[in-house]
DSSP file (Angstrom, degrees, kcal/mol; ACC not computed):
  #  RESIDUE AA STRUCTURE BP1 BP2  ACC     N-H-->O    O-->H-N    N-H-->O    O-->H-N    TCO  KAPPA ALPHA  PHI   PSI    X-CA   Y-CA   Z-CA
    1    1 A M     >        0   0    0      0, 0.0     4,-1.4     0, 0.0     3,-0.2   0.000 360.0 360.0 360.0 -48.0   12.9    2.0   10.1
    2    2 A I  H  >  +     0   0    0      1,-0.2     4,-1.7     2,-0.2    23,-0.0   0.840 360.0  58.5 -63.1 -36.2    9.7    1.3    8.1
    3    3 A E  H  > S+     0   0    0      1,-0.2     4,-2.1     2,-0.2    -1,-0.2   0.890 101.5  56.6 -66.0 -36.5    9.2   -2.0   10.0
    4    4 A L  H  > S+     0   0    0      1,-0.2     4,-2.6     2,-0.2    -1,-0.2   0.917 104.5  51.7 -60.9 -41.3    9.0    0.0   13.3
    5    5 A Q  H  X S+     0   0    0     -4,-1.4     4,-2.5     1,-0.2    -1,-0.2   0.885 107.1  54.5 -64.4 -33.2    6.2    2.0   11.8
    6    6 A G  H  X S+     0   0    0     -4,-1.7     4,-2.3     2,-0.2    -2,-0.2   0.900 107.0  49.8 -63.6 -41.0    4.5   -1.3   11.0
    7    7 A F  H  X S+     0   0    0     -4,-2.1     4,-1.0     2,-0.2    -2,-0.2   0.967 112.9  46.5 -67.2 -47.3    4.7   -2.5   14.6
    8    8 A V  H >X S+     0   0    0     -4,-2.6     4,-0.7     1,-0.2     3,-0.5   0.899 113.8  47.4 -63.7 -38.9    3.3    0.8   15.9
    9    9 A I  H >< S+     0   0    0     -4,-2.5     3,-0.6     1,-0.2    -1,-0.2   0.839 104.6  61.1 -68.2 -30.5    0.5    0.8   13.3
   10   10 A S  H 3< S+     0   0    0     -4,-2.3    -1,-0.2     1,-0.2    -2,-0.2   0.750 103.7  51.8 -67.7 -21.0   -0.3   -2.9   14.1
   11   11 A K  H << S+     0   0    0     -4,-1.0    -1,-0.2    -3,-0.5    -2,-0.2   0.718  85.2 108.0 -87.9 -18.4   -1.1   -1.8   17.8
   12   12 A L    <<  -     0   0    0     -4,-0.7    -3,-0.0    -3,-0.6    53,-0.0  -0.225  53.8-161.4 -62.0 149.3   -3.4    0.9   16.8
   13   13 A Q        +     0   0    0      5,-0.0     2,-0.7     1,-0.0    -1,-0.1   0.705  64.5  89.5 -99.7 -26.0   -7.2    0.2   17.5
   14   14 A K     >  -     0   0    0      1,-0.2     4,-2.1     2,-0.1     5,-0.2  -0.623  62.1-156.6 -83.2 118.3   -8.9    2.8   15.1
   15   15 A S  H  > S+     0   0    0     -2,-0.7     4,-2.8     1,-0.2     5,-0.2   0.837  92.0  56.1 -60.2 -32.7   -9.4    1.1   11.7
   16   16 A D  H  > S+     0   0    0      2,-0.2     4,-2.3     1,-0.2    -1,-0.2   0.930 109.0  45.9 -65.8 -41.8   -9.5    4.6    9.9
   17   17 A T  H  > S+     0   0    0      2,-0.2     4,-2.2     1,-0.2    -2,-0.2   0.911 113.5  49.6 -68.7 -41.0   -6.1    5.5   11.3
   18   18 A V  H  X S+     0   0    0     -4,-2.1     4,-2.2     2,-0.2    -2,-0.2   0.913 111.4  48.3 -59.9 -45.9   -4.7    2.2   10.4
   19   19 A Q  H  X S+     0   0    0     -4,-2.8     4,-2.0     2,-0.2    -2,-0.2   0.898 112.2  49.0 -62.4 -40.0   -6.0    2.3    6.8
   20   20 A M  H  X S+     0   0    0     -4,-2.3     4,-2.6     1,-0.2    -2,-0.2   0.928 111.2  50.0 -65.2 -42.9   -4.7    5.9    6.3
   21   21 A S  H  X S+     0   0    0     -4,-2.2     4,-2.3     2,-0.2    -1,-0.2   0.865 108.5  50.8 -68.0 -34.4   -1.3    4.9    7.6
   22   22 A I  H  X S+     0   0    0     -4,-2.2     4,-2.5     1,-0.2     5,-0.2   0.922 112.2  50.0 -67.6 -40.2   -1.1    1.8    5.3
   23   23 A E  H  X S+     0   0    0     -4,-2.0     4,-2.5     2,-0.2    -2,-0.2   0.919 110.0  50.1 -65.1 -40.6   -2.0    4.1    2.3
   24   24 A K  H  X S+     0   0    0     -4,-2.6     4,-1.9     2,-0.2    -1,-0.2   0.951 109.3  49.9 -59.8 -49.5    0.6    6.6    3.4
   25   25 A I  H  X S+     0   0    0     -4,-2.3     4,-1.0     1,-0.2     3,-0.4   0.954 114.6  44.7 -52.7 -52.7    3.3    4.0    3.6
   26   26 A F  H >X S+     0   0    0     -4,-2.5     4,-1.8     1,-0.2     3,-0.8   0.923 112.3  50.5 -65.1 -42.6    2.5    2.6    0.2
   27   27 A S  H 3< S+     0   0    0     -4,-2.5    -1,-0.2     1,-0.3    -2,-0.2   0.774  97.7  68.3 -71.3 -24.3    2.2    6.1   -1.5
   28   28 A M  H 3< S+     0   0    0     -4,-1.9    -1,-0.3    -3,-0.4    -2,-0.2   0.883 116.5  26.5 -62.4 -35.2    5.6    7.1   -0.1
   29   29 A F  H << S+     0   0    0     -4,-1.0    -2,-0.2    -3,-0.8    -1,-0.2   0.608 129.0  44.5-105.1 -11.9    7.2    4.5   -2.5
   30   30 A H    ><  +     0   0    0     -4,-1.8     3,-2.2    -5,-0.2    -1,-0.2  -0.691  60.6 170.1-126.4  79.0    4.5    4.5   -5.1
   31   31 A P  T 3  S+     0   0    0      0, 0.0    -1,-0.1     0, 0.0    -4,-0.1   0.774  74.9  70.3 -64.5 -23.0    3.6    8.2   -5.8
   32   32 A E  T 3  S+     0   0    0     -3,-0.1     7,-3.3     6,-0.1     2,-0.5   0.707  91.8  69.6 -62.4 -19.6    1.5    7.0   -8.8
   33   33 A Y  E <   +A   38   0A   0     -3,-2.2     2,-0.3     5,-0.2     5,-0.2  -0.897  62.0 148.5-103.9 125.1   -0.9    5.6   -6.3
   34   34 A Y  E >   -A   37   0A   0      3,-2.4     3,-0.8    -2,-0.5   -10,-0.0  -0.894  64.1  -5.9-159.8 124.8   -3.0    8.1   -4.2
   35   35 A G  T 3  S-     0   0    0     -2,-0.3     3,-0.1     1,-0.2   -12,-0.0   0.873 126.0 -51.4  58.3  46.6   -6.4    7.8   -2.8
   36   36 A N  T 3  S+     0   0    0      1,-0.2     2,-0.3   -13,-0.0    -1,-0.2   0.650 120.1  96.1  71.7  17.3   -7.5    4.6   -4.3
   37   37 A T  E <   -A   34   0A   0     -3,-0.8    -3,-2.4    44,-0.0     2,-0.5  -0.943  65.2-135.5-136.6 153.5   -6.5    5.7   -7.8
   38   38 A F  E     -A   33   0A   0     -2,-0.3     2,-0.8    42,-0.3    -5,-0.2  -0.913  17.6-137.8-109.0 138.2   -3.5    5.3  -10.0
   39   39 A N    >   -     0   0    0     -7,-3.3     3,-1.0    -2,-0.5    -2,-0.0  -0.873   8.9-163.3 -92.6 112.1   -2.2    8.3  -12.0
   40   40 A A  T 3  S+     0   0    0     -2,-0.8    -1,-0.1     1,-0.2    -8,-0.0   0.614  85.8  66.3 -72.1 -14.9   -1.3    7.2  -15.4
   41   41 A N  T 3  S+     0   0    0     -9,-0.1     2,-0.4     2,-0.1    -1,-0.2   0.759  88.6  77.0 -83.0 -22.6    0.7   10.4  -15.9
   42   42 A L  S <  S-     0   0    0     -3,-1.0    -3,-0.0   -10,-0.1   -10,-0.0  -0.761  80.1-135.0 -91.9 129.5    3.3    9.3  -13.3
   43   43 A V        -     0   0    0     -2,-0.4   -11,-0.1     1,-0.1    -3,-0.1  -0.718  25.0-119.7 -87.7 122.5    5.8    6.8  -14.3
   44   44 A P        -     0   0    0      0, 0.0     2,-0.2     0, 0.0   -14,-0.1  -0.207  28.5-128.7 -56.6 135.3    6.2    4.2  -11.6
   45   45 A E        -     0   0    0    -16,-0.2     2,-0.5     1,-0.0   -13,-0.0  -0.552  13.6-122.7 -84.4 152.6    9.7    4.0  -10.2
   46   46 A T        -     0   0    0     -2,-0.2     2,-0.2     0, 0.0    -1,-0.0  -0.813  30.6-164.0 -95.6 128.3   11.6    0.9  -10.0
   47   47 A F        -     0   0    0     -2,-0.5     2,-0.1     1,-0.1   -18,-0.0  -0.608  24.7 -94.8-108.3 171.4   12.8    0.0   -6.5
   48   48 A S     >  -     0   0    0     -2,-0.2     4,-2.2     1,-0.1     5,-0.2  -0.369  35.1-110.0 -81.5 161.3   15.4   -2.3   -5.3
   49   49 A E  H  > S+     0   0    0      1,-0.2     4,-2.2     2,-0.2     5,-0.2   0.889 117.8  55.9 -56.3 -41.5   14.5   -5.8   -4.2
   50   50 A D  H  > S+     0   0    0      1,-0.2     4,-1.9     2,-0.2    -1,-0.2   0.861 106.5  50.0 -64.5 -35.2   15.3   -4.9   -0.6
   51   51 A L  H  > S+     0   0    0      2,-0.2     4,-2.4     1,-0.2    -2,-0.2   0.918 110.3  48.9 -63.0 -48.2   12.9   -2.0   -0.6
   52   52 A R  H  X S+     0   0    0     -4,-2.2     4,-2.4     1,-0.2    -2,-0.2   0.893 113.0  48.6 -59.3 -41.7   10.1   -4.1   -2.0
   53   53 A V  H  X S+     0   0    0     -4,-2.2     4,-2.3     2,-0.2    -1,-0.2   0.878 108.8  53.4 -65.7 -38.6   10.7   -6.8    0.6
   54   54 A T  H  X S+     0   0    0     -4,-1.9     4,-2.3     2,-0.2    -1,-0.2   0.907 108.9  48.7 -64.5 -43.7   10.8   -4.2    3.3
   55   55 A I  H  X S+     0   0    0     -4,-2.4     4,-2.5     1,-0.2    -2,-0.2   0.945 112.4  49.7 -61.8 -46.2    7.3   -2.9    2.2
   56   56 A A  H  X S+     0   0    0     -4,-2.4     4,-2.0     1,-0.2    -2,-0.2   0.867 110.4  48.6 -61.9 -37.3    6.0   -6.5    2.2
   57   57 A Q  H  X S+     0   0    0     -4,-2.3     4,-3.0     2,-0.2    -1,-0.2   0.876 109.9  52.7 -69.0 -35.1    7.2   -7.2    5.6
   58   58 A T  H  X S+     0   0    0     -4,-2.3     4,-2.8     2,-0.2    -2,-0.2   0.916 110.0  47.3 -62.3 -45.4    5.7   -4.0    6.9
   59   59 A L  H  X S+     0   0    0     -4,-2.5     4,-2.2     2,-0.2    -1,-0.2   0.918 111.3  53.1 -61.8 -41.6    2.3   -4.9    5.5
   60   60 A G  H  X S+     0   0    0     -4,-2.0     4,-1.1     2,-0.2     3,-0.3   0.975 108.3  49.8 -58.1 -54.5    2.8   -8.4    7.0
   61   61 A I  H >< S+     0   0    0     -4,-3.0     3,-1.2     1,-0.3     4,-0.4   0.941 112.4  46.7 -47.4 -52.5    3.5   -6.8   10.5
   62   62 A I  H >X S+     0   0    0     -4,-2.8     4,-1.8     1,-0.3     3,-1.1   0.868 107.7  58.3 -65.8 -31.6    0.4   -4.7   10.3
   63   63 A A  H 3X S+     0   0    0     -4,-2.2     4,-0.5    -3,-0.3    -1,-0.3   0.658  85.9  78.8 -72.8 -13.1   -1.7   -7.8    9.1
   64   64 A Q  H << S+     0   0    0     -3,-1.2    -1,-0.2    -4,-1.1    -2,-0.2   0.857 116.7  13.4 -60.4 -31.1   -0.8   -9.6   12.2
   65   65 A N  H <4 S+     0   0    0     -3,-1.1    -2,-0.2    -4,-0.4    -1,-0.2   0.538 139.0  38.3-116.3 -19.6   -3.5   -7.5   14.0
   66   66 A H  H  X  +     0   0    0     -4,-1.8     4,-2.2    -5,-0.2     5,-0.2  -0.338  61.3 146.9-131.9  51.1   -5.3   -6.0   11.0
   67   67 A I  H  X S+     0   0    0     -4,-0.5     4,-2.4     1,-0.2     5,-0.2   0.821  73.8  56.8 -65.4 -32.5   -5.6   -8.7    8.3
   68   68 A D  H  > S+     0   0    0      2,-0.2     4,-2.2     1,-0.2    -1,-0.2   0.955 109.8  44.8 -62.3 -47.5   -9.0   -7.5    7.1
   69   69 A L  H  > S+     0   0    0      2,-0.2     4,-2.6     1,-0.2    -2,-0.2   0.918 114.9  47.5 -65.0 -43.6   -7.6   -4.0    6.4
   70   70 A V  H  X S+     0   0    0     -4,-2.2     4,-2.7     1,-0.2     5,-0.2   0.922 113.2  46.3 -65.2 -45.5   -4.5   -5.1    4.7
   71   71 A T  H  X S+     0   0    0     -4,-2.4     4,-2.1     1,-0.2    -1,-0.2   0.862 113.0  50.3 -68.6 -33.3   -6.1   -7.6    2.5
   72   72 A E  H  X S+     0   0    0     -4,-2.2     4,-2.2    -5,-0.2    -2,-0.2   0.904 110.6  50.7 -60.6 -47.1   -8.8   -5.0    1.6
   73   73 A F  H  X S+     0   0    0     -4,-2.6     4,-2.5     1,-0.2    -2,-0.2   0.913 110.4  48.0 -62.3 -43.2   -6.1   -2.5    0.8
   74   74 A I  H  X S+     0   0    0     -4,-2.7     4,-2.1     1,-0.2    -1,-0.2   0.915 111.6  50.8 -65.2 -40.5   -4.1   -4.9   -1.4
   75   75 A G  H  X S+     0   0    0     -4,-2.1     4,-1.8     2,-0.2    -1,-0.2   0.879 109.0  50.2 -63.6 -36.3   -7.3   -5.8   -3.2
   76   76 A T  H  X S+     0   0    0     -4,-2.2     4,-2.7     1,-0.2     5,-0.2   0.908 110.4  51.9 -68.5 -39.0   -8.2   -2.1   -3.8
   77   77 A V  H  X S+     0   0    0     -4,-2.5     4,-2.2     1,-0.2    -2,-0.2   0.918 111.0  45.6 -61.6 -43.0   -4.6   -1.6   -5.2
   78   78 A F  H  X S+     0   0    0     -4,-2.1     4,-2.1     2,-0.2    -1,-0.2   0.853 114.1  49.5 -66.7 -36.1   -4.9   -4.5   -7.7
   79   79 A K  H  X S+     0   0    0     -4,-1.8     4,-2.8     2,-0.2     5,-0.2   0.914 111.5  48.2 -71.6 -43.0   -8.3   -3.4   -8.8
   80   80 A C  H  X S+     0   0    0     -4,-2.7     4,-1.9     1,-0.2   -42,-0.3   0.871 114.2  45.5 -61.8 -39.7   -7.2    0.2   -9.3
   81   81 A K  H  X S+     0   0    0     -4,-2.2     4,-2.0    -5,-0.2    -1,-0.2   0.860 112.6  51.6 -75.9 -31.3   -4.2   -0.9  -11.2
   82   82 A E  H  X S+     0   0    0     -4,-2.1     4,-2.3     2,-0.2    -2,-0.2   0.939 111.0  48.1 -62.4 -49.3   -6.3   -3.4  -13.3
   83   83 A K  H  X S+     0   0    0     -4,-2.8     4,-2.0     1,-0.2    -2,-0.2   0.884 112.2  48.2 -65.5 -37.6   -8.8   -0.8  -14.2
   84   84 A N  H  X S+     0   0    0     -4,-1.9     4,-1.7    -5,-0.2    -1,-0.2   0.906 113.2  48.5 -68.4 -37.4   -6.2    1.8  -15.2
   85   85 A I  H  X S+     0   0    0     -4,-2.0     4,-1.8     1,-0.2    -2,-0.2   0.888 111.3  48.8 -68.2 -39.6   -4.4   -0.8  -17.3
   86   86 A S  H  X S+     0   0    0     -4,-2.3     4,-1.4     1,-0.2    -1,-0.2   0.829 109.0  54.2 -70.6 -33.8   -7.5   -1.9  -19.0
   87   87 A G  H  < S+     0   0    0     -4,-2.0    -2,-0.2    -5,-0.2    -1,-0.2   0.884 107.3  50.9 -63.1 -36.5   -8.4    1.8  -19.7
   88   88 A V  H  < S+     0   0    0     -4,-1.7    -2,-0.2     1,-0.2    -1,-0.2   0.920 113.3  44.6 -68.5 -42.2   -5.1    2.4  -21.4
   89   89 A L  H  <        0   0    0     -4,-1.8    -1,-0.2     1,-0.2    -2,-0.2   0.726 360.0 360.0 -75.8 -20.1   -5.5   -0.7  -23.7
   90   90 A S     <        0   0    0     -4,-1.4    -1,-0.2    -5,-0.1    -2,-0.1   0.515 360.0 360.0 -71.1 360.0   -9.1    0.0  -24.6
């Protein structure tokens, strides 16, 4: 089902809509991530391997037509997570 959303999103032309859709898909399964920030008070849930693969496949489908937006989003997620982890350890 999520893969179908990926196909639909990959056909969209407005980059703002695509970016918002990517964030919504990711935050459905990672509620600790919202609006380019990680909430340290929420404990990340552990999902099955199948679900993680499905999310990765969906991002791959979207990246077929919007590689710049997907790589930017992934980079933002890692930067936010890295900043949050370094703040906790400091």
